[in-house]
TIRO-2110 file (N, C-alpha, C; in Angstrom, 1 decimal):
// TIRO-2110
128.4, -33.9, 81.8, N, 1, A
129.3, -32.8, 82.1, CA, 1, A
129.0, -32.2, 83.5, C, 1, A
127.8, -32.2, 83.9, N, 2, A
127.3, -31.7, 85.2, CA, 2, A
128.0, -32.3, 86.3, C, 2, A
128.2, -33.6, 86.2, N, 3, A
129.0, -34.3, 87.3, CA, 3, A
130.5, -33.9, 87.4, C, 3, A
131.0, -33.6, 86.2, N, 4, A
132.5, -33.2, 86.2, CA, 4, A
132.6, -31.8, 86.8, C, 4, A
131.6, -30.9, 86.5, N, 5, A
131.6, -29.6, 87.2, CA, 5, A
131.4, -29.8, 88.7, C, 5, A
130.5, -30.7, 89.1, N, 6, A
130.3, -30.9, 90.5, CA, 6, A
131.5, -31.5, 91.2, C, 6, A
132.2, -32.3, 90.6, N, 7, A
133.5, -32.9, 91.2, CA, 7, A
134.5, -31.8, 91.3, C, 7, A
134.6, -30.9, 90.4, N, 8, A
135.5, -29.7, 90.5, CA, 8, A
135.0, -28.7, 91.6, C, 8, A
133.7, -28.6, 91.7, N, 9, A
133.2, -27.7, 92.8, CA, 9, A
133.5, -28.3, 94.2, C, 9, A
133.4, -29.5, 94.3, N, 10, A
133.7, -30.3, 95.6, CA, 10, A
135.1, -30.1, 95.9, C, 10, A
136.0, -30.4, 94.9, N, 11, A
137.5, -30.4, 95.1, CA, 11, A
137.9, -28.9, 95.6, C, 11, A
137.3, -27.9, 94.9, N, 12, A
137.6, -26.5, 95.2, CA, 12, A
137.2, -26.2, 96.5, C, 12, A
136.0, -26.6, 97.0, N, 13, A
135.5, -26.3, 98.3, CA, 13, A
136.3, -27.0, 99.4, C, 13, A
136.7, -28.2, 99.1, N, 14, A
137.5, -28.9, 100.1, CA, 14, A
138.9, -28.2, 100.3, C, 14, A
139.5, -27.9, 99.1, N, 15, A
140.8, -27.2, 99.2, CA, 15, A
140.6, -25.8, 99.9, C, 15, A
139.5, -25.1, 99.7, N, 16, A
139.4, -23.8, 100.3, CA, 16, A
139.2, -24.0, 101.8, C, 16, A
138.4, -25.0, 102.2, N, 17, A
138.2, -25.2, 103.7, CA, 17, A
139.5, -25.6, 104.3, C, 17, A
140.3, -26.4, 103.7, N, 18, A
141.6, -26.9, 104.2, CA, 18, A
142.5, -25.6, 104.3, C, 18, A
142.6, -24.8, 103.3, N, 19, A
143.4, -23.6, 103.3, CA, 19, A
142.9, -22.7, 104.4, C, 19, A
141.6, -22.6, 104.7, N, 20, A
141.1, -21.8, 105.8, CA, 20, A
141.7, -22.2, 107.1, C, 20, A
141.8, -23.5, 107.3, N, 21, A
142.4, -24.0, 108.6, CA, 21, A
143.9, -23.4, 108.7, C, 21, A
144.6, -23.4, 107.6, N, 22, A
146.0, -22.9, 107.6, CA, 22, A
146.0, -21.4, 107.7, C, 22, A
144.9, -20.7, 107.4, N, 23, A
145.0, -19.2, 107.3, CA, 23, A
145.0, -18.6, 108.8, C, 23, A
144.8, -19.4, 109.8, N, 24, A
144.8, -18.8, 111.2, CA, 24, A
143.9, -17.6, 111.3, C, 24, A
142.5, -18.0, 111.0, N, 25, A
141.6, -16.9, 111.1, CA, 25, A
141.7, -15.8, 110.1, C, 25, A
142.1, -16.2, 108.8, N, 26, A
142.3, -15.4, 107.7, CA, 26, A
143.3, -14.3, 108.0, C, 26, A
144.3, -14.6, 108.9, N, 27, A
145.4, -13.6, 109.2, CA, 27, A
146.6, -13.9, 108.4, C, 27, A
146.8, -15.0, 107.7, N, 28, A
147.9, -15.3, 106.9, CA, 28, A
147.5, -15.1, 105.4, C, 28, A
148.3, -14.4, 104.7, N, 29, A
147.8, -13.9, 103.3, CA, 29, A
147.7, -15.1, 102.3, C, 29, A
148.6, -15.9, 102.1, N, 30, A
148.5, -17.0, 101.1, CA, 30, A
147.4, -18.0, 101.4, C, 30, A
147.3, -18.5, 102.5, N, 31, A
146.3, -19.4, 102.8, CA, 31, A
144.8, -18.7, 102.7, C, 31, A
144.8, -17.4, 103.1, N, 32, A
143.5, -16.7, 103.0, CA, 32, A
143.2, -16.5, 101.6, C, 32, A
144.1, -16.1, 100.8, N, 33, A
143.9, -16.0, 99.3, CA, 33, A
143.4, -17.3, 98.7, C, 33, A
144.0, -18.4, 99.0, N, 34, A
143.6, -19.7, 98.5, CA, 34, A
142.1, -20.0, 99.0, C, 34, A
141.9, -19.6, 100.2, N, 35, A
140.5, -19.9, 100.7, CA, 35, A
139.5, -19.1, 99.9, C, 35, A
139.7, -17.8, 99.6, N, 36, A
138.8, -17.0, 98.9, CA, 36, A
138.7, -17.5, 97.3, C, 36, A
139.8, -17.8, 96.7, N, 37, A
139.8, -18.3, 95.4, CA, 37, A
139.1, -19.6, 95.3, C, 37, A
139.4, -20.5, 96.2, N, 38, A
138.8, -21.8, 96.2, CA, 38, A
137.3, -21.8, 96.4, C, 38, A
136.8, -20.9, 97.3, N, 39, A
135.3, -20.8, 97.4, CA, 39, A
134.7, -20.1, 96.1, C, 39, A
135.3, -19.2, 95.6, N, 40, A
134.8, -18.6, 94.3, CA, 40, A
134.8, -19.6, 93.2, C, 40, A
135.8, -20.3, 93.0, N, 41, A
135.8, -21.4, 91.9, CA, 41, A
134.7, -22.4, 92.2, C, 41, A
134.6, -22.8, 93.4, N, 42, A
133.6, -23.8, 93.8, CA, 42, A
132.2, -23.3, 93.5, C, 42, A
131.9, -22.0, 93.8, N, 43, A
130.6, -21.5, 93.5, CA, 43, A
130.3, -21.4, 92.0, C, 43, A
131.3, -21.0, 91.3, N, 44, A
131.1, -20.9, 89.8, CA, 44, A
130.9, -22.3, 89.2, C, 44, A
131.6, -23.3, 89.6, N, 45, A
131.4, -24.6, 89.2, CA, 45, A
130.1, -25.2, 89.6, C, 45, A
129.7, -24.9, 90.8, N, 46, A
128.4, -25.4, 91.3, CA, 46, A
127.3, -24.7, 90.5, C, 46, A
127.4, -23.5, 90.1, N, 47, A
126.4, -22.8, 89.3, CA, 47, A
126.3, -23.5, 87.9, C, 47, A
127.4, -23.9, 87.4, N, 48, A
127.5, -24.5, 86.1, CA, 48, A
126.8, -25.9, 86.2, C, 48, A
127.0, -26.6, 87.4, N, 49, A
126.4, -27.8, 87.6, CA, 49, A
124.9, -27.8, 87.6, C, 49, A
124.3, -26.7, 88.1, N, 50, A
123.0, -26.5, 88.3, CA, 50, A
122.2, -26.3, 86.9, C, 50, A
123.0, -26.1, 85.9, N, 51, A
122.4, -26.1, 84.5, CA, 51, A
121.9, -27.4, 84.1, C, 51, A
122.5, -28.5, 84.6, N, 52, A
122.1, -29.8, 84.2, CA, 52, A
121.5, -30.8, 85.3, C, 52, A
121.8, -30.5, 86.5, N, 53, A
121.4, -31.3, 87.6, CA, 53, A
120.4, -30.5, 88.5, C, 53, A
119.5, -31.3, 89.1, N, 54, A
118.6, -30.6, 90.0, CA, 54, A
119.4, -30.0, 91.2, C, 54, A
118.8, -28.9, 91.8, N, 55, A
119.5, -28.2, 92.8, CA, 55, A
119.6, -29.1, 94.1, C, 55, A
118.5, -29.8, 94.4, N, 56, A
118.6, -30.7, 95.6, CA, 56, A
119.6, -31.8, 95.5, C, 56, A
119.7, -32.4, 94.4, N, 57, A
120.7, -33.5, 94.2, CA, 57, A
122.1, -32.9, 94.2, C, 57, A
122.3, -31.8, 93.4, N, 58, A
123.7, -31.3, 93.3, CA, 58, A
124.2, -30.7, 94.7, C, 58, A
123.3, -30.0, 95.4, N, 59, A
123.6, -29.5, 96.7, CA, 59, A
123.9, -30.6, 97.7, C, 59, A
123.1, -31.6, 97.7, N, 60, A
123.2, -32.7, 98.6, CA, 60, A
124.6, -33.4, 98.4, C, 60, A
125.0, -33.6, 97.2, N, 61, A
126.2, -34.3, 96.9, CA, 61, A
127.4, -33.3, 97.2, C, 61, A
127.2, -32.0, 96.9, N, 62, A
128.3, -31.0, 97.1, CA, 62, A
128.6, -30.9, 98.6, C, 62, A
127.5, -30.7, 99.4, N, 63, A
127.7, -30.6, 100.8, CA, 63, A
128.1, -31.9, 101.5, C, 63, A
127.4, -33.0, 101.1, N, 64, A
127.7, -34.2, 101.8, CA, 64, A
129.2, -34.8, 101.5, C, 64, A
129.5, -34.8, 100.3, N, 65, A
130.8, -35.3, 100.0, CA, 65, A
131.9, -34.4, 100.6, C, 65, A
131.7, -33.0, 100.4, N, 66, A
132.6, -32.0, 101.0, CA, 66, A
132.7, -32.2, 102.5, C, 66, A
131.6, -32.4, 103.2, N, 67, A
131.7, -32.6, 104.7, CA, 67, A
132.5, -34.0, 105.0, C, 67, A
132.2, -35.0, 104.3, N, 68, A
132.9, -36.2, 104.6, CA, 68, A
134.4, -36.1, 104.3, C, 68, A
134.7, -35.4, 103.2, N, 69, A
136.1, -35.3, 102.8, CA, 69, A
136.8, -34.4, 103.9, C, 69, A
136.2, -33.3, 104.3, N, 70, A
136.9, -32.5, 105.3, CA, 70, A
137.0, -33.2, 106.6, C, 70, A
136.1, -34.0, 107.0, N, 71, A
136.2, -34.8, 108.2, CA, 71, A
137.4, -35.8, 108.1, C, 71, A
137.6, -36.4, 106.9, N, 72, A
138.7, -37.2, 106.7, CA, 72, A
140.1, -36.4, 106.7, C, 72, A
140.1, -35.3, 106.1, N, 73, A
141.3, -34.5, 106.1, CA, 73, A
141.6, -34.0, 107.5, C, 73, A
140.6, -33.7, 108.2, N, 74, A
140.8, -33.2, 109.7, CA, 74, A
141.4, -34.4, 110.5, C, 74, A
141.0, -35.6, 110.2, N, 75, A
141.5, -36.8, 110.9, CA, 75, A
143.0, -37.0, 110.5, C, 75, A
143.3, -36.9, 109.2, N, 76, A
144.7, -37.2, 108.7, CA, 76, A
145.6, -36.1, 108.9, C, 76, A
145.3, -34.9, 108.5, N, 77, A
146.2, -33.7, 108.5, CA, 77, A
146.3, -33.0, 109.9, C, 77, A
145.1, -33.0, 110.5, N, 78, A
145.1, -32.1, 111.7, CA, 78, A
144.9, -32.9, 113.1, C, 78, A
144.9, -34.2, 112.9, N, 79, A
144.9, -35.1, 114.1, CA, 79, A
143.5, -35.0, 114.9, C, 79, A
142.5, -34.6, 114.2, N, 80, A
141.2, -34.5, 114.8, CA, 80, A
140.6, -35.9, 115.1, C, 80, A
139.9, -36.1, 116.1, N, 81, A
139.3, -37.4, 116.5, CA, 81, A
138.2, -37.8, 115.6, C, 81, A
137.9, -39.1, 115.7, N, 82, A
136.7, -39.6, 115.0, CA, 82, A
136.0, -40.5, 115.9, C, 82, A
135.2, -39.9, 116.8, N, 83, A
134.4, -40.7, 117.7, CA, 83, A
133.1, -41.2, 117.2, C, 83, A
132.4, -42.0, 117.9, N, 84, A
131.2, -42.6, 117.4, CA, 84, A
130.1, -41.6, 117.0, C, 84, A
130.0, -40.5, 117.7, N, 85, A
129.0, -39.4, 117.3, CA, 85, A
129.4, -38.8, 115.9, C, 85, A
130.6, -38.5, 115.8, N, 86, A
131.1, -38.0, 114.5, CA, 86, A
131.0, -38.9, 113.4, C, 86, A
131.3, -40.1, 113.6, N, 87, A
131.2, -41.1, 112.6, CA, 87, A
129.7, -41.4, 112.2, C, 87, A
128.8, -41.4, 113.2, N, 88, A
127.4, -41.5, 112.9, CA, 88, A
126.9, -40.4, 112.1, C, 88, A
127.3, -39.2, 112.5, N, 89, A
126.9, -38.0, 111.7, CA, 89, A
127.3, -38.1, 110.3, C, 89, A
128.5, -38.4, 110.0, N, 90, A
129.0, -38.6, 108.7, CA, 90, A
128.2, -39.6, 107.9, C, 90, A
128.0, -40.7, 108.6, N, 91, A
127.1, -41.8, 107.9, CA, 91, A
125.7, -41.3, 107.6, C, 91, A
125.2, -40.5, 108.5, N, 92, A
123.8, -40.0, 108.1, CA, 92, A
123.8, -39.0, 107.0, C, 92, A
124.8, -38.2, 106.9, N, 93, A
125.0, -37.3, 105.8, CA, 93, A
125.1, -38.1, 104.5, C, 93, A
126.0, -39.1, 104.5, N, 94, A
126.2, -39.8, 103.2, CA, 94, A
124.9, -40.6, 102.9, C, 94, A
124.2, -41.1, 103.9, N, 95, A
123.0, -41.8, 103.7, CA, 95, A
121.9, -40.9, 103.1, C, 95, A
121.9, -39.7, 103.6, N, 96, A
120.9, -38.7, 103.0, CA, 96, A
121.2, -38.4, 101.5, C, 96, A
122.5, -38.2, 101.2, N, 97, A
122.9, -38.1, 99.8, CA, 97, A
122.4, -39.3, 98.9, C, 97, A
122.6, -40.5, 99.4, N, 98, A
122.2, -41.6, 98.7, CA, 98, A
120.7, -41.6, 98.5, C, 98, A
119.9, -41.4, 99.5, N, 99, A
118.5, -41.4, 99.5, CA, 99, A
118.0, -40.3, 98.4, C, 99, A
118.6, -39.1, 98.5, N, 100, A
118.2, -38.1, 97.5, CA, 100, A
118.5, -38.5, 96.0, C, 100, A
119.6, -39.2, 95.9, N, 101, A
120.0, -39.7, 94.5, CA, 101, A
119.1, -40.9, 94.1, C, 101, A
118.6, -41.5, 95.0, N, 102, A
117.7, -42.7, 94.6, CA, 102, A
116.2, -42.3, 94.2, C, 102, A
116.0, -40.9, 94.3, N, 103, A
114.7, -40.5, 93.8, CA, 103, A
114.0, -39.5, 94.7, C, 103, A
114.7, -39.2, 95.8, N, 104, A
114.0, -38.2, 96.7, CA, 104, A
114.1, -36.8, 96.3, C, 104, A
115.1, -36.4, 95.4, N, 105, A
115.2, -35.1, 94.8, CA, 105, A
114.8, -35.2, 93.3, C, 105, A
113.8, -34.3, 93.0, N, 106, A
113.4, -34.4, 91.6, CA, 106, A
113.8, -33.1, 90.9, C, 106, A
END
């Protein structure tokens, strides 16, 4: 069940961050509201995740998958570039998550 909560936390965080882009500096009401609600839901679900998963593993997956997903959304929805440095950074983040899951986080 912990991983289901974690998946929901990641999805909520990614939705909130995407809505934040549309909020124009939190100056547009509906995207700003979605941003606040999305982060609130994400933190509640992440807190539930921590009942069954270690904090290091859960946070690494939450932040790593969220970062990679937002980078992909930026590329597709917002026309952001994906240069070698950005790609290498994403690969390092994903690699770090894999290492933590292989036993680095207890």
